[in-house]
N, C-alpha and C positions, 0 to 999 in steps of 0.2 A: 868049239866056236872059233870062226875066222878072224881075223883083225877087225874086219868091217862090222861084224855084228858086236864086237867087243867096243869098238868106237861108238857106235849107235846105244850100247847099254849104258856106256859111261854118261853119254850125252842126256839121257832120259834120267839118271841118277842125279845129275846136277841139276836138271829142271825140278826134280822131285824136293831136292834140298832147298832151292829157292822158291819155288811156287808154293810147296803146301809146308815147308820147313820140318818135312818129318813129323807131324802131329802124329803121336803113336798110334799105331794100327796093329794090333797082335795079328798072328805071329809076328814078333821082331826078327831081325837078324840074329842069327846065331854065330857065335864065335867059340870055336874048340879050344883056344888057349885057357878057357875059364879064368880070365884076368880078374884079380881082386878088384872091387869097384872102387877103391880109394887111388889104385894103380891105373886105372882105365881113366879116370878124372885128370889125374897128373899127366897121362900121355897126350891127352887132347890139349891140356894147357900148354905143352911143352913141344908141341907138334910144331916144327919149322915150316917156313914157305908157305904158311898160311895167314892171311890177314888177321890181326889180333881181334877185329870185331866177329869175325867168322867163327874162330874159336869160341869167344865169349857166347857167341849165339846157341852154339851145340852145348856148351856148358849149362847155359839156362835152361835149355830143353832137357838137359840130364836132371838138373836140379828141379824142374817142374814134375817130372816123372818121379823123381824119389818122394817129392812133398805130397804126391798124390798115392803113393803106396803101390806105385807100380815096380815089376822087378826088374832084376839086371838086363833081362833081354830087352826092355824097351829103352834102357839107358844106353846100350851097344849100338841100338838103331839111331839114336840121337847124336852117336858119336861117331859114326860111320863117314859121314861126310868130309871131316878134319882127318880122321886117321888113315882114311882110304886115298886120301887126295881129290875127292870129286868137288870140294870147295875150291880149287884151282882153276876149275873148267871155266872157259871163258862165259857159258851159259849161265853159271852159277853168279859170276860178276854182274852181268847184262840184267839179270832179273832180281838182284839182291834187294833193290829198294822196294819193290812189289812183294817180294816174299816176306821180308820183314814187315810190312804193313800187314801181311796176311797172319803172320806168327801174333802180331798185338792184338788183332782181332779176335782170334780164336783163343788167345790167353785170356782176354777180357770176356770171353762168354765161357770160361771154364766150367762153370757150375750147371750149364744148360748143355753141354757138349755131350750129344751121344757117344761120341768116337771115345770120349775119356771115361764113360760111366762103364764100358763093356769090363772093364778090368781092374776099375779103380778101388783101391782098398783103403783102409786106415794107415798111414804111415808110421814104421815102427821107429822107435828112438834112434836105432841105427840109420834108417834111412833119412831122418831129419837132419843128423849129423853129415851124411852124404852131400844132401842138398845144401847145406850151409858150405859145406867145403867146394862145392862146384861153383856156388854164387861168388864166394871171395876169389875163387882163381878167375872166373869171369870178370869181375871187377879189376882186378891186376892187369888183365888183357886189355880191358876197354881205357886203362890209363894210357896204354901205349898207341891207341887208335888216333888216326888223324881224320876220322869222318866224324864231323859233328853231329850229323843225322844218325848214324849207328849209334854213337855213344848216347843220344839223349832218349832215344827209343829204348835202346836195352837196359838202360839205366832205369827207366821208368818201370820196365818189366821186372828186373831185380829188385826194385823196391817193393813191390806188392809180393813177390816170392818171399822177401824177408820180413813181410808183414805177416804171411801166412804161416810161416815156421817159427815166428818169434825172435828173429835174429836182430836184435837191436843194433850191435856193431853195424851190421851191415847195412841196415836200414839208415843210421845216422851218415854213414859215408854216401849212400845213395843221395839222401836229403842235402848234403853238403854240394852236390853237383847239381842237383835240380832246383832247387829254390832260387839260386842266383841267375839260373837261366828264364825261369819263369817270370822273376821279378823284372830283369833287363827287357823282357818281352813287352811287359806292361807299360814300362815306363819309356822305351824307346819307341818313336814312331817309325823309325826306318829299319826294321825288323830285316837280318840277314836271311837268305833264301833257305839255307840249311837248318836254321834254328826254325824258322817258320814251317817248313817242311815236317820237321820232326814234330813240332807241337802239334800240328794239323792231324799228323798220324795219332798221335796219341789221343787227341781229342775225338777223332772218329772212330777209333778203336774202343773208346769208353762209349760211344753211342751204339757201337755194334753190340756192345755187351748189353744194352737194353733192349734194342730191338735188333735183331741179327738180321740183316739184308744187304746182301751182296749188292755193290752198286756197279753194272757192268761197264766196261769201256766201250765195247761196241757190241751190236747185236748180231746173232747168226744170220739174221734175215731182216727185211725192212723194218725200221724201228716204228714201233707204236706201243701206246700204253698197255694193251692186251697181253703183249708179249713179255712184259717185264715181270719180274719176282715180286711175290706180294707176301706180307707177313705171314707166318705161320699158322699164327694164333691171334685172336682178337685182342687188338691194342686200345687200352684206356686213354682216354684224353689227358690224363696224368702223365702216362707214360710215353705218350706221343709229345708232350711238351719237356720231358726231361730229355730225350733223346734230340729232339729239335734244337734245344738250348746249346749242347754240346757241339751240335753241326754247324749252328751259326757261330758259336766262339770261334770253332775251326777256320771258317770262312773269313771271319772279322781279322784273324792273325794275317792271313794271306793278303787281306786287303790293304795291307801296309807297303806291299809290293808294288813294282810299277804296273801299269794296266797292260802293260806287253809280255808281262811274266806269265808263262804257262801254267805254273802253279796257282796263281791268282784265278785263272780262267778256268782251270778244271775244278776248283772248288765251287765255284758258281754252277757250273755244269752238273758236277755231281750233285748239288742240292737240286736242281731241274729234276734229275731223274728220281731221286729220295722221295721228292714232294709227288711225284708220278706214282711211284711204288706205293706211298701211303695213302692214295688216292685222295689228293689235295692240288687238285688242276690251278687253282687260283693263285695258290702260293707258288707252283711250280712257273706259273705265267711271270710273276714278279722276279723270280730268279732269272729267267729266261730274257726278261728286258735287260737285267743288269749284266748278263753276260753279252748280249748283242752289243751294248754300248761299249763294253771292253775291247770286243773283237772288231768292232765297225761293221759288222755283217748282220742284216736282219732275215736269217734263213734258218729254219729248224734242222737243215742237214747237218749244220755244225756241231749239233750235240753228239754225232758220232764221228770217229774219225774214218778216212779212207784207208785200206790196206795197200800199202806199196810192196816192194820187193824186199824177201829175206825176213819176212814177219814184222816189219816196220809198218808206222802206221804214220798219216800225216793229218794234224788235226786243223780245224779253223777254214778249211776249203770247202766254199759251196759247189765250186765247179770242179769237174774231175781234174785230178792231178796227174800229169802226163809224165812218166819216169824212162829216162832212156837206161840202155845196158840191160843186164840181167844180174840176179843174185850170183855172189861168189867172183864177179869180174872187176870189182873195185870202183 
């Protein structure tokens, strides 16, 4: 393998780390060293030059695998981005927030996920102990993180894992962090953006667990309702209302941000798309009018961003965005 191929491979692996966050898909990567499970957990937790929230993310992935009865191979796959340094790649950082959102969604859809049912088994007492060890190492890493967004989302995932394996000590620590965040967000009309973003990710992930529908950022072709994904199975009115309540709560949190805030605008834009996916055009139209008022543009084209150079997009522009220069030229 030449240097160019090696760089390409590392870039793809970095995207895999943040885009899918290595949800276990067997066969997992092998490790000829046959490293003991507890030693592998410690090595991930102690890897230098990796952001603590990224170490914590891999550790929680490992804990998730152990709690579901997966073997050591799946744990090694979850550990790979950290111990092999892929988490330091610029693409990993660039796609971190979207990747973390995907992780939260897949985690909340755990019971339905066909990917995880392939080899899921009953967790042994040893696997439960390993899951607990990985969770507590992750919480220690999160205490060192300066990213409020990452801490809140990952503490949420850790709390659900603690509930799953019956780790009361870990669960209490998670609640000590999460409860003040939730309480302050309810009381403070001017929520900070990082907290609002994290809470909206959690609520939308829980909604995804009720009705698993991916909301596309942009279409592969001209946008119209027929090209959007629809629910895989019939949705009852009760299920719809349960999911809608979570998504509206998420949007209500972002509505405390300024009208010009992109997160707030995206929340209402995503509701438009979700209602379209659910076959609710009247409700989609209501959210569209909210979005138009926020953006100051009455044009359906702003529902989808325009592609510009280097994989970037431009939102809220009804007219064609002209970009000077070329990718890589600064």
